[in-house]
C-alpha positions in Angstrom: 236.0 9.6 -36.9 235.7 7.4 -33.8 238.9 5.9 -32.5 238.9 2.1 -32.2 240.6 0.5 -29.3 242.8 -2.5 -29.8 244.3 -5.0 -27.3 247.5 -3.8 -25.7 250.7 -5.6 -26.8 253.8 -3.5 -26.0 253.9 0.2 -25.7 255.6 0.9 -29.0 253.1 -1.1 -31.0 250.2 0.5 -29.2 251.4 4.0 -29.9 251.9 3.2 -33.6 248.4 1.8 -34.0 246.9 4.8 -32.1 248.6 7.2 -34.5 247.3 5.2 -37.5 243.8 5.1 -36.2 243.8 8.8 -35.4 244.7 9.5 -39.1 242.3 6.8 -40.5 240.5 7.5 -43.8 237.9 5.5 -45.7 237.6 4.6 -49.4 234.3 3.4 -51.1 235.0 0.3 -53.1 231.4 -0.7 -54.3 230.8 -4.4 -54.5 233.5 -6.9 -53.4 232.9 -9.2 -56.4 231.0 -8.8 -59.6 227.2 -8.8 -58.9 227.8 -9.8 -55.3 227.4 -7.5 -52.3 228.8 -8.3 -48.9 226.5 -10.4 -46.8 225.2 -9.4 -43.4 223.3 -12.0 -41.5 220.7 -11.9 -38.7 218.8 -14.9 -37.3 215.1 -14.5 -36.8 214.9 -16.3 -33.4 218.1 -15.5 -31.5 221.8 -14.9 -31.7 225.0 -16.9 -32.2 227.4 -17.8 -29.3 230.4 -18.6 -31.5 230.1 -17.0 -35.0 233.6 -18.1 -36.0 232.5 -21.7 -36.6 230.0 -21.0 -39.4 229.7 -22.1 -43.0 227.4 -20.4 -45.6 226.6 -21.1 -49.2 225.4 -18.3 -51.5 223.4 -19.0 -54.7 223.0 -16.3 -57.4 220.3 -16.3 -60.1 221.5 -17.4 -63.5 218.7 -15.6 -65.4 220.9 -12.6 -66.3 218.6 -11.4 -69.0 215.7 -10.8 -66.7 216.2 -7.4 -64.9 213.9 -8.5 -62.0 215.5 -11.9 -61.3 219.2 -11.4 -62.0 219.7 -9.9 -58.5 217.9 -12.7 -56.7 220.1 -14.5 -54.2 219.6 -17.3 -51.7 221.9 -17.7 -48.6 221.9 -21.1 -46.9 223.5 -22.2 -43.7 223.5 -26.0 -44.2 223.8 -27.1 -40.6 224.2 -25.0 -37.5 226.1 -27.0 -34.8 224.8 -26.8 -31.2 227.9 -25.0 -29.9 227.2 -22.1 -32.1 223.6 -21.6 -31.1 221.8 -19.8 -28.4 218.5 -19.5 -30.3 216.1 -21.4 -28.0 214.3 -22.8 -31.0 211.9 -25.7 -30.4 210.9 -27.9 -33.2 207.2 -28.6 -33.0 206.4 -31.9 -31.3 210.1 -32.5 -30.5 213.0 -31.3 -28.3 215.7 -28.8 -29.6 217.4 -30.3 -32.6 221.1 -31.2 -32.7 221.7 -29.7 -36.2 219.4 -27.3 -38.0 219.6 -25.6 -41.4 218.8 -21.9 -42.0 217.8 -20.2 -45.3 217.5 -16.5 -46.2 216.8 -14.7 -49.5 216.5 -11.2 -50.8 213.3 -11.7 -52.8 209.8 -12.8 -52.1 207.6 -12.5 -49.0 210.5 -13.5 -46.6 212.9 -10.7 -47.8 213.6 -7.8 -45.6 212.0 -4.5 -46.6 215.0 -2.5 -45.3 217.1 -3.7 -48.3 214.9 -1.6 -50.6 214.4 1.3 -48.2 218.1 1.9 -47.3 221.6 0.9 -48.1 224.0 -1.2 -46.0 227.8 -1.0 -45.9 230.6 -3.0 -44.5 233.9 -1.4 -43.6 237.3 -3.2 -43.3 240.0 -1.3 -41.5 243.7 -1.7 -42.3 245.3 -0.9 -38.9 248.7 -0.4 -40.5 247.8 2.1 -43.2 244.8 3.5 -41.4 242.5 3.1 -44.5 239.0 1.6 -44.2 237.6 0.0 -47.4 233.8 0.4 -47.5 231.8 -2.1 -49.5 228.1 -2.4 -50.4 226.3 -5.0 -48.2 223.0 -6.8 -48.1 221.1 -8.0 -45.1 219.7 -11.5 -45.0 217.2 -12.7 -42.4 217.9 -16.3 -41.7 215.0 -18.5 -40.9 215.0 -22.2 -39.8 214.2 -24.8 -42.4 212.5 -28.0 -41.2 212.8 -31.2 -43.1 209.1 -31.4 -43.9 209.2 -27.8 -45.3 212.1 -28.6 -47.6 210.1 -31.3 -49.4 208.0 -30.0 -52.2 204.7 -31.7 -52.0 203.2 -32.7 -55.3 199.6 -31.7 -55.9 197.1 -34.5 -56.0 196.7 -36.3 -59.4 193.2 -34.9 -59.9 194.5 -31.3 -59.5 197.3 -32.0 -62.0 194.8 -33.0 -64.6 192.6 -30.0 -64.1 192.6 -27.2 -66.6 192.5 -23.5 -65.6 188.7 -23.5 -66.4 188.1 -26.4 -64.1 190.1 -24.9 -61.3 188.2 -21.6 -61.7 184.9 -23.5 -61.6 186.0 -25.2 -58.4 186.7 -21.8 -56.8 183.2 -20.5 -58.0 181.6 -23.7 -56.6 183.3 -23.1 -53.2 183.3 -19.3 -52.8 181.2 -17.9 -55.7 178.1 -15.8 -55.4 174.6 -17.3 -56.0 174.5 -15.8 -59.5 177.9 -17.2 -60.3 176.9 -20.7 -59.0 173.7 -20.6 -61.0 175.6 -19.7 -64.2 178.1 -22.5 -63.5 175.3 -25.1 -63.1 173.6 -23.8 -66.3 176.9 -24.1 -68.3 177.6 -27.6 -67.0 174.1 -28.7 -67.9 174.4 -27.3 -71.4 177.8 -29.0 -71.8 176.3 -32.3 -70.8 173.4 -31.8 -73.2 175.7 -30.9 -76.0 177.8 -34.0 -75.4 174.7 -36.2 -75.4 173.5 -34.6 -78.6 176.9 -35.1 -80.3 176.9 -38.8 -79.3 173.3 -39.2 -80.5 174.1 -37.6 -83.9 177.3 -39.7 -84.3 175.4 -42.9 -83.5 172.6 -41.9 -85.9 175.1 -41.2 -88.7 176.8 -44.6 -88.2 173.4 -46.3 -88.4 172.6 -44.5 -91.7 175.9 -45.3 -93.2 175.5 -49.0 -92.2 172.0 -49.1 -93.6 172.4 -47.2 -96.9 176.1 -47.6 -97.6 178.6 -45.0 -98.7 177.8 -45.2 -102.4 174.1 -44.5 -101.9 174.9 -41.5 -99.7 177.3 -40.1 -102.3 174.6 -40.5 -104.9 172.1 -38.7 -102.8 174.6 -35.8 -102.2 175.1 -35.5 -106.0 171.3 -35.2 -106.5 171.1 -32.6 -103.8 173.8 -30.5 -105.5 171.5 -30.2 -108.5 169.0 -28.3 -106.3 171.5 -26.0 -104.5 170.0 -22.9 -106.2 166.6 -23.7 -104.8 167.8 -23.0 -101.3 168.0 -19.2 -101.9 165.6 -18.7 -104.8 162.1 -17.4 -104.0 159.0 -19.5 -104.8 158.6 -20.0 -108.6 155.2 -20.7 -110.1 156.3 -22.5 -113.3 152.7 -23.0 -114.5 151.8 -19.3 -114.5 150.3 -17.8 -117.6 151.7 -14.3 -117.1 155.3 -13.2 -116.3 154.1 -11.2 -113.2 152.7 -14.4 -111.7 155.9 -16.4 -111.9 157.5 -14.5 -109.0 154.8 -12.7 -107.2 155.3 -9.2 -106.0 152.7 -8.9 -103.3 150.9 -11.5 -101.2 147.7 -11.5 -103.2 147.5 -15.3 -102.9 147.0 -16.9 -99.6 149.2 -19.9 -100.6 152.2 -17.7 -101.3 154.6 -18.5 -98.4 157.3 -15.9 -99.1 156.3 -12.9 -101.2 158.8 -10.3 -102.3 156.8 -7.7 -100.4 153.8 -8.4 -98.2 150.9 -5.8 -98.0 152.2 -4.5 -94.6 155.7 -4.1 -95.9 154.4 -2.5 -99.1 152.5 0.1 -97.1 155.5 0.8 -94.9 157.5 1.9 -97.9 155.2 4.9 -98.5 157.1 7.4 -96.3 160.7 6.5 -97.2 160.0 6.3 -101.0 158.4 9.8 -101.1 161.7 11.3 -102.2 161.8 8.9 -105.2 158.2 9.6 -106.0 158.8 13.4 -106.2 162.2 13.2 -107.8 163.1 15.8 -110.4 165.7 16.0 -113.2 167.9 18.2 -110.9 167.7 15.6 -108.1 168.8 12.9 -110.5 171.8 15.0 -111.7 172.7 15.6 -108.1 172.5 11.8 -107.4 174.9 11.2 -110.3 177.3 13.8 -109.1 177.4 12.6 -105.5 177.3 8.9 -106.5 174.7 8.4 -103.8 172.8 5.7 -105.6 173.7 2.8 -107.9 173.4 3.1 -111.7 170.4 0.7 -112.1 168.4 2.7 -109.6 169.2 6.0 -111.3 168.2 4.6 -114.7 164.9 3.5 -113.3 164.2 6.9 -111.7 164.7 8.5 -115.1 161.8 6.5 -116.5 159.2 6.9 -113.8 155.7 6.9 -115.2 153.5 10.0 -115.0 150.4 8.1 -113.8 150.2 8.7 -110.0 149.3 5.1 -109.1 152.0 3.5 -111.2 154.5 6.1 -110.2 153.8 5.4 -106.5 154.3 1.6 -107.0 157.5 2.1 -109.0 158.9 4.5 -106.5 158.4 2.0 -103.6 159.8 -0.8 -105.7 162.9 1.2 -106.6 163.5 2.3 -103.0 163.3 -1.3 -101.8 165.6 -2.5 -104.6 168.1 0.2 -103.5 167.8 -1.0 -99.9 168.5 -4.6 -101.0 171.6 -3.5 -102.9 173.0 -1.5 -100.0 172.2 -4.2 -97.5 174.0 -6.8 -99.7 177.2 -4.8 -99.7 177.5 -5.4 -95.9 179.0 -8.4 -94.2 178.0 -8.2 -90.6 175.1 -6.3 -89.1 176.4 -5.2 -85.7 173.5 -2.9 -84.6 169.8 -3.4 -84.4 169.2 -1.3 -87.5 170.2 -2.9 -90.8 170.6 0.4 -92.8 170.7 3.1 -90.1 167.9 5.5 -89.1 164.9 6.1 -91.3 164.2 2.5 -92.2 160.7 1.3 -91.3 160.7 -1.3 -88.5 158.8 -3.9 -90.5 161.4 -3.5 -93.4 164.3 -3.7 -91.0 162.9 -6.9 -89.4 162.4 -8.4 -92.9 166.0 -7.8 -93.9 167.4 -9.2 -90.7 165.1 -12.2 -90.5 165.0 -13.2 -94.1 168.5 -12.3 -95.4 170.9 -12.9 -92.4 172.1 -15.8 -90.3 172.3 -15.4 -86.5 175.9 -16.2 -85.2 177.6 -16.1 -81.8 181.0 -14.4 -81.6 183.0 -13.0 -78.7 180.2 -13.3 -76.3 177.6 -11.5 -78.4 175.0 -12.4 -81.1 175.5 -11.0 -84.6 173.6 -11.0 -87.9 175.9 -12.4 -90.6 175.2 -12.0 -94.3 176.7 -15.3 -95.6 177.5 -16.3 -99.2 174.1 -18.1 -99.6 172.3 -15.0 -98.2 174.1 -12.8 -100.6 172.9 -15.1 -103.4 169.4 -14.9 -102.0 169.6 -11.1 -102.0 170.7 -11.1 -105.6 167.7 -13.3 -106.6 165.3 -10.9 -104.9 167.0 -7.9 -106.4 166.5 -9.5 -109.9 162.8 -10.1 -109.2 162.3 -6.5 -108.1 164.2 -5.2 -111.2 162.0 -7.4 -113.4 158.8 -6.1 -112.0 160.1 -2.5 -112.3 161.3 -2.7 -115.9 158.5 -4.8 -117.6 160.3 -8.2 -117.0 163.4 -7.4 -119.1 166.6 -6.1 -117.3 170.1 -5.3 -118.1 171.9 -7.9 -116.1 175.3 -6.3 -116.7 174.4 -3.0 -115.1 172.7 -4.8 -112.1 175.7 -7.2 -111.8 178.1 -4.3 -111.5 175.9 -2.6 -108.8 175.8 -5.8 -106.9 179.6 -6.3 -107.3 179.2 -9.8 -108.7 181.1 -11.5 -111.5 179.3 -11.9 -114.8 179.5 -15.7 -114.6 177.9 -15.8 -111.1 175.1 -13.4 -112.3 174.3 -15.6 -115.3 174.2 -18.7 -113.1 171.6 -17.1 -110.8 169.6 -15.7 -113.7 169.5 -19.2 -115.4 168.5 -20.8 -112.2 165.6 -18.4 -112.1 164.7 -19.5 -115.6 165.4 -16.2 -117.4 166.2 -16.1 -121.1 169.7 -14.7 -121.6 170.6 -12.6 -124.7 173.1 -10.0 -125.8 173.0 -6.5 -127.1 175.4 -3.7 -127.9 175.3 -0.6 -125.6 176.9 2.7 -126.6 179.0 4.4 -123.9 179.6 8.1 -123.3 183.0 8.1 -125.0 181.6 6.6 -128.2 182.6 3.0 -127.6 180.3 0.1 -127.5 180.3 -2.9 -125.2 178.3 -6.1 -124.9 175.6 -6.3 -122.2 173.7 -9.3 -121.1 169.9 -9.0 -121.0 167.6 -11.2 -118.8 164.0 -11.7 -119.9 161.2 -13.4 -117.9 158.6 -14.8 -120.3 156.1 -17.7 -120.3 156.3 -20.5 -120.9 159.5 -20.8 -118.9 162.6 -22.4 -120.4 163.8 -25.6 -118.7 165.7 -25.2 -115.5 169.5 -25.2 -115.9 172.2 -26.2 -113.4 175.3 -24.1 -112.9 178.6 -25.0 -114.6 180.4 -25.4 -111.3 177.8 -28.0 -110.2 178.2 -29.9 -113.4 182.0 -29.9 -113.0 181.7 -31.1 -109.4 179.5 -34.0 -110.6 182.0 -35.0 -113.2 184.9 -35.0 -110.8 182.9 -37.0 -108.3 
């Protein structure tokens, strides 16, 4: 280890110190204080003339729970007197200052990279014992702090009130691409249009309330509740003379606005219904074992007529009924195909257009099967089942396939003006259970409102 020279006093003292230095040893002591390394200071723009007349203040982070911030420290030299300086620093626009503060830290952009790349140590030599205590140290780069830099400027009031979306829009407006700016202008115009529409609707609602009054509006709403079922029921021809004309199967009449199956849709069912048309007893047993089709469909396949024309019509109707039941079991149609591959395009379009609502979610459009659309699907399934089974169906079997409650099934059947009756059905284990039958016959019985609508009216 290198020998350190000391100022000569008398010969005896000098000899003692020389012997001690020649036998000096060092001892690593870690950090001088808890969480605090020794401080080494360098100034960014010069050196000190008289380092003895210095005063520093060290600030430690109080966030001990954060492993990234608990070692953060800031070193401040509050005021550096002129006699200590030989820095040659000129304040912009003024002469050299009489007193100047310096600040250094061990984090952020102003921190020295060498603190992370290597370790620094400070050694304190005891000349008497010859032992040097070595401590961990940290290097701070002290930079001048001007008065105007120390003042935290508050952002303008308009910036304080801006949301993150508004600030991002400002950046796009200033630096965005042509496509981004076009999208921003379009969004702003849509926002203005939406606000204008909301104001117009609110003003119109106020005018209606002022004109008709609250009591009249409540009375109108009660009347509308009586016709809720008509929103999802297909057109009903109450003056028909035959059951098949009450809910028309095909668009054989020009005035029929919404048939169960149009001629084009009926023709499109020829290919997918071929398997039903050629079904055998073995195929039906396999369907039952694999549970690939619902109970009502399997029962209808068991009783297909032998006549080729009627069998073809029945097979197409049963296939479309099965498609409606499978379609109703879904909630959201994510892809373009409602029931996967193998579905004719015209049938897929009919299902999506007639039995779903278009919604916007997470930046994409989706086809949603809402509660009202499920009720509409139930009504159309009942119509198909009536045409297939000579206008009398087992509502209990169909209700279980559609996963509906019996009460809701009866409500829809009564709204469609079916006559409801009961019959005993024998089960495989020998037990009997009550099933509800729905019959479509002319003349039609009077239309009935659902129990829940009657209760709502009484409560109102």
